[in-house]
C-alpha positions as a Python dict, from the first residue, in 0.01 Angstrom:
ca = {
    (1, 'M'): (0, 0, 0),
    (2, 'T'): (141, 340, -95),
    (3, 'E'): (145, 617, 168),
    (4, 'R'): (-74, 914, 102),
    (5, 'P'): (131, 1235, 105),
    (6, 'M'): (58, 1460, 408),
    (7, 'P'): (-138, 1771, 321),
    (8, 'R'): (52, 2098, 334),
    (9, 'D'): (-155, 2226, 632),
    (10, 'E'): (-73, 1920, 846),
    (11, 'Q'): (297, 1954, 758),
    (12, 'S'): (294, 2312, 886),
    (13, 'V'): (125, 2208, 1214),
    (14, 'H'): (379, 1932, 1278),
    (15, 'A'): (668, 2166, 1200),
    (16, 'C'): (538, 2425, 1445),
    (17, 'G'): (496, 2154, 1713),
    (18, 'R'): (855, 2040, 1674),
    (19, 'A'): (983, 2397, 1689),
    (20, 'L'): (779, 2469, 2005),
    (21, 'T'): (907, 2151, 2173),
    (22, 'N'): (1269, 2244, 2099),
    (23, 'Q'): (1212, 2595, 2234),
    (24, 'V'): (1062, 2460, 2559),
    (25, 'R'): (1361, 2230, 2604),
    (26, 'R'): (1601, 2521, 2555),
    (27, 'V'): (1412, 2736, 2809),
    (28, 'A'): (1413, 2451, 3061),
    (29, 'A'): (1788, 2406, 3019),
    (30, 'V'): (1852, 2776, 3071),
    (31, 'A'): (1628, 2774, 3377),
    (32, 'M'): (1823, 2484, 3527),
    (33, 'I'): (2151, 2667, 3471),
    (34, 'L'): (2016, 2986, 3624),
    (35, 'G'): (1866, 2790, 3914),
    (36, 'L'): (2209, 2653, 4001),
    (37, 'A'): (2373, 2992, 3973),
    (38, 'T'): (2121, 3194, 4169),
    (39, 'F'): (2068, 3183, 4544),
    (40, 'A'): (1734, 3085, 4694),
    (41, 'P'): (1678, 3156, 5066),
    (42, 'G'): (1633, 2844, 5270),
    (43, 'T'): (1831, 2611, 5039),
    (44, 'T'): (2178, 2471, 5082),
    (45, 'Q'): (2431, 2576, 4821),
    (46, 'A'): (2790, 2500, 4732),
    (47, 'E'): (3083, 2576, 4959),
    (48, 'G'): (3143, 2946, 5022),
    (49, 'V'): (2773, 3041, 5007),
    (50, 'E'): (2570, 3133, 5315),
    (51, 'T'): (2210, 3034, 5376),
    (52, 'P'): (1981, 3317, 5502),
    (53, 'I'): (1688, 3241, 5732),
    (54, 'R'): (1444, 3494, 5877),
    (55, 'G'): (1423, 3521, 6255),
    (56, 'V'): (1281, 3723, 6546),
    (57, 'V'): (1461, 3840, 6861),
    (58, 'K'): (1294, 3723, 7183),
    (59, 'A'): (1381, 3760, 7549),
    (60, 'I'): (1473, 3430, 7715),
    (61, 'N'): (1335, 3550, 8049),
    (62, 'Q'): (1013, 3748, 8061),
    (63, 'A'): (714, 3752, 8292),
    (64, 'A'): (356, 3881, 8284),
    (65, 'F'): (213, 3937, 8634),
    (66, 'S'): (-157, 3903, 8715),
    (67, 'T'): (-377, 3843, 9020),
    (68, 'D'): (-650, 3588, 9092),
    (69, 'V'): (-872, 3846, 9267),
    (70, 'P'): (-917, 4223, 9219),
    (71, 'M'): (-650, 4410, 9415),
    (72, 'R'): (-584, 4780, 9455),
    (73, 'I'): (-243, 4899, 9339),
    (74, 'M'): (-55, 5113, 9592),
    (75, 'R'): (288, 5132, 9424),
    (76, 'L'): (425, 5094, 9072),
    (77, 'P'): (779, 5233, 9104),
    (78, 'F'): (882, 5170, 8744),
    (79, 'R'): (719, 5297, 8426),
    (80, 'E'): (735, 5139, 8081),
    (81, 'G'): (1091, 5124, 7951),
    (82, 'Q'): (1256, 5186, 8291),
    (83, 'R'): (1524, 4950, 8420),
    (84, 'F'): (1518, 4768, 8753),
    (85, 'E'): (1751, 4537, 8945),
    (86, 'K'): (1687, 4187, 9073),
    (87, 'G'): (1501, 4204, 9404),
    (88, 'D'): (1356, 4554, 9350),
    (89, 'V'): (991, 4601, 9443),
    (90, 'I'): (807, 4642, 9112),
    (91, 'A'): (448, 4639, 9246),
    (92, 'E'): (273, 4666, 9582),
    (93, 'F'): (-97, 4626, 9668),
    (94, 'D'): (-331, 4740, 9943),
    (95, 'C'): (-350, 4433, 10169),
    (96, 'R'): (-478, 4582, 10495),
    (97, 'R'): (-778, 4348, 10496),
    (98, 'Q'): (-561, 4041, 10434),
    (99, 'A'): (-326, 4151, 10713),
    (100, 'G'): (-621, 4180, 10953),
    (101, 'E'): (-748, 3835, 10855),
    (102, 'L'): (-400, 3693, 10914),
    (103, 'Q'): (-390, 3845, 11261),
    (104, 'A'): (-731, 3696, 11344),
    (105, 'T'): (-627, 3355, 11216),
    (106, 'S'): (-314, 3368, 11430),
    (107, 'G'): (-542, 3397, 11734),
    (108, 'V'): (-743, 3095, 11617),
    (109, 'V'): (-422, 2893, 11585),
    (110, 'R'): (-316, 2994, 11937),
    (111, 'E'): (-655, 2887, 12073),
    (112, 'A'): (-634, 2551, 11894),
    (113, 'E'): (-287, 2491, 12034),
    (114, 'M'): (-410, 2554, 12389),
    (115, 'N'): (-705, 2322, 12331),
    (116, 'V'): (-473, 2040, 12222),
    (117, 'A'): (-245, 2096, 12520),
    (118, 'S'): (-543, 2095, 12758),
    (119, 'S'): (-679, 1773, 12603),
    (120, 'L'): (-345, 1599, 12645),
    (121, 'T'): (-332, 1700, 13013),
    (122, 'L'): (-684, 1571, 13077),
    (123, 'D'): (-597, 1249, 12898),
    (124, 'K'): (-337, 1171, 13163),
    (125, 'F'): (-613, 1154, 13422),
    (126, 'G'): (-855, 975, 13193),
    (127, 'A'): (-1088, 1273, 13191),
    (128, 'V'): (-1117, 1301, 12812),
    (129, 'G'): (-1183, 1060, 12527),
    (130, 'K'): (-941, 973, 12250),
    (131, 'N'): (-1175, 1119, 11991),
    (132, 'D'): (-1175, 1455, 12167),
    (133, 'I'): (-797, 1472, 12140),
    (134, 'E'): (-804, 1390, 11768),
    (135, 'I'): (-1073, 1651, 11708),
    (136, 'A'): (-859, 1913, 11885),
    (137, 'R'): (-559, 1823, 11671),
    (138, 'A'): (-767, 1837, 11350),
    (139, 'R'): (-891, 2187, 11440),
    (140, 'L'): (-530, 2293, 11498),
    (141, 'E'): (-427, 2160, 11155),
    (142, 'K'): (-716, 2344, 10992),
    (143, 'A'): (-625, 2669, 11165),
    (144, 'N'): (-259, 2633, 11061),
    (145, 'G'): (-362, 2572, 10699),
    (146, 'E'): (-578, 2884, 10691),
    (147, 'M'): (-298, 3089, 10845),
    (148, 'N'): (-41, 2965, 10590),
    (149, 'A'): (-279, 3051, 10305),
    (150, 'L'): (-321, 3404, 10440),
    (151, 'K'): (56, 3439, 10485),
    (152, 'A'): (101, 3354, 10116),
    (153, 'R'): (-167, 3609, 10026),
    (154, 'V'): (3, 3882, 10229),
    (155, 'H'): (341, 3785, 10083),
    (156, 'D'): (204, 3836, 9731),
    (157, 'C'): (106, 4192, 9820),
    (158, 'K'): (464, 4297, 9746),
    (159, 'V'): (609, 4179, 9412),
    (160, 'T'): (987, 4176, 9362),
    (161, 'A'): (1177, 4147, 9036),
    (162, 'P'): (1304, 3792, 8966),
    (163, 'F'): (1580, 3920, 8736),
    (164, 'V'): (1746, 4235, 8603),
    (165, 'G'): (1548, 4390, 8320),
    (166, 'R'): (1304, 4653, 8201),
    (167, 'V'): (931, 4709, 8213),
    (168, 'A'): (770, 4614, 7882),
    (169, 'E'): (405, 4696, 7960),
    (170, 'A'): (230, 4865, 8253),
    (171, 'P'): (-133, 4926, 8151),
    (172, 'L'): (-256, 5019, 8503),
    (173, 'R'): (-173, 5305, 8736),
    (174, 'V'): (-158, 5356, 9112),
    (175, 'L'): (-495, 5329, 9295),
    (176, 'E'): (-651, 5128, 9012),
    (177, 'Y'): (-776, 4773, 9063),
    (178, 'T'): (-636, 4475, 8882),
    (179, 'V'): (-854, 4253, 8664),
    (180, 'P'): (-820, 3882, 8754),
    (181, 'Q'): (-610, 3680, 8509),
    (182, 'R'): (-523, 3992, 8308),
    (183, 'P'): (-159, 4110, 8324),
    (184, 'Y'): (-106, 4436, 8507),
    (185, 'L'): (272, 4436, 8449),
    (186, 'T'): (504, 4270, 8195),
    (187, 'I'): (881, 4266, 8233),
    (188, 'V'): (1166, 4135, 8015),
    (189, 'E'): (1532, 4059, 8069),
    (190, 'D'): (1670, 4258, 7776),
    (191, 'S'): (2032, 4152, 7832),
    (192, 'N'): (1959, 3784, 7767),
    (193, 'N'): (1804, 3732, 7424),
    (194, 'E'): (1756, 3450, 7178),
    (195, 'I'): (1663, 3429, 6811),
    (196, 'E'): (1366, 3220, 6701),
    (197, 'M'): (1371, 3099, 6340),
    (198, 'I'): (1149, 2884, 6122),
    (199, 'I'): (1343, 2676, 5871),
    (200, 'P'): (1248, 2423, 5601),
    (201, 'S'): (1258, 2072, 5744),
    (202, 'S'): (1505, 1977, 5470),
    (203, 'L'): (1771, 2187, 5648),
    (204, 'L'): (1742, 2009, 5985),
    (205, 'A'): (2011, 1758, 5892),
    (206, 'S'): (2262, 2037, 5824),
    (207, 'I'): (2209, 2228, 6152),
    (208, 'T'): (2366, 2123, 6482),
    (209, 'I'): (2364, 2247, 6841),
    (210, 'N'): (2626, 2521, 6909),
    (211, 'Q'): (2654, 2593, 6537),
    (212, 'P'): (2754, 2961, 6499),
    (213, 'L'): (2561, 3210, 6290),
    (214, 'L'): (2542, 3581, 6214),
    (215, 'F'): (2218, 3774, 6256),
    (216, 'Q'): (2157, 4097, 6066),
    (217, 'V'): (1889, 4304, 6244),
    (218, 'D'): (1657, 4498, 6013),
    (219, 'E'): (1622, 4783, 6262),
    (220, 'L'): (2001, 4813, 6306),
    (221, 'P'): (2151, 4841, 5956),
    (222, 'G'): (2512, 4735, 5927),
    (223, 'V'): (2518, 4563, 6268),
    (224, 'E'): (2587, 4191, 6283),
    (225, 'V'): (2492, 3993, 6592),
    (226, 'R'): (2678, 3675, 6675),
    (227, 'A'): (2477, 3378, 6804),
    (228, 'A'): (2487, 3001, 6835),
    (229, 'V'): (2215, 2741, 6789),
    (230, 'S'): (2086, 2640, 7133),
    (231, 'A'): (1780, 2426, 7055),
    (232, 'I'): (1621, 2250, 6758),
    (233, 'G'): (1247, 2195, 6743),
    (234, 'A'): (1134, 1840, 6814),
    (235, 'V'): (833, 1854, 6581),
    (236, 'V'): (805, 1931, 6209),
    (237, 'D'): (486, 2096, 6087),
    (238, 'P'): (339, 1840, 5846),
    (239, 'V'): (160, 2104, 5637),
    (240, 'S'): (431, 2368, 5587),
    (241, 'K'): (724, 2123, 5625),
    (242, 'T'): (899, 2363, 5860),
    (243, 'A'): (1056, 2344, 6205),
    (244, 'R'): (1162, 2594, 6473),
    (245, 'I'): (1518, 2646, 6590),
    (246, 'Y'): (1655, 2878, 6857),
    (247, 'A'): (1990, 3051, 6887),
    (248, 'T'): (2135, 3220, 7195),
    (249, 'V'): (2283, 3565, 7133),
    (250, 'T'): (2649, 3574, 7235),
    (251, 'S'): (2730, 3936, 7146),
    (252, 'A'): (2434, 4172, 7174),
    (253, 'P'): (2479, 4529, 7042),
    (254, 'P'): (2320, 4825, 7222),
    (255, 'F'): (1954, 4901, 7152),
    (256, 'M'): (1872, 4547, 7036),
    (257, 'T'): (1541, 4457, 7199),
    (258, 'S'): (1286, 4179, 7191),
    (259, 'G'): (1058, 4191, 6886),
    (260, 'M'): (1320, 4300, 6635),
    (261, 'S'): (1350, 4085, 6324),
    (262, 'G'): (1628, 4011, 6081),
    (263, 'T'): (1815, 3757, 5874),
    (264, 'A'): (2032, 3479, 6011),
    (265, 'L'): (2324, 3365, 5797),
    (266, 'F'): (2447, 3009, 5840),
    (267, 'P'): (2796, 2962, 5693),
    (268, 'A'): (2794, 2683, 5438),
    (269, 'R'): (2992, 2371, 5512),
    (270, 'G'): (3357, 2407, 5426),
    (271, 'K'): (3385, 2775, 5524),
}
């Protein structure tokens, strides 16, 4: 059987298809070459190239103070941004009622102690039952428990700083009442910071504890902060395929505070 010659229109279509396929192949080859030459954040490259990862500066030690009942503020010595030392009084409340209750409970404890002592004396002469002695001791334990609870309440009326730092937030003022479970004072230790970063899970194998890095803070142009990896997240997000890592700042420049962001540079292997 002889082949029927292809019409001229079909020959043109096939020629265009072959030309388009060759062009796509050439573009793909160029793209592969450019992909190897360019730098993509979050991917490992050849020796001598650094991998940038975005991160946020956070204070390692910070605390938000709140109360479980409404309390009237009598003293707030430090305003937002002011520095304090460890052990300084940073808040004090009006606890005159709690102090009075503690004094009354101390009298109840003293009475219970005398009742136990009297019961033990009568027991020597057989003038009291064993149950009466146990009841007296139980009342003494109850009174001691109430007194210890009030002592803790009175102790909380004066709040001292657990570390050296600065006041981050102080939404209330003197003579105002606190709102239960809502922070009335937030403090941070600004001299002890860390960097929190989110990295692709594919980079976890190339990052180790104590690995050094440089952090370029956006708010401080030209300043490089030295840090070292201190912790690697134990869980990878299955949706975004990312993990968290933390780095402790080893050389903090002035004015670097919690909340600043920047870029962390991990030296490539071989540097």
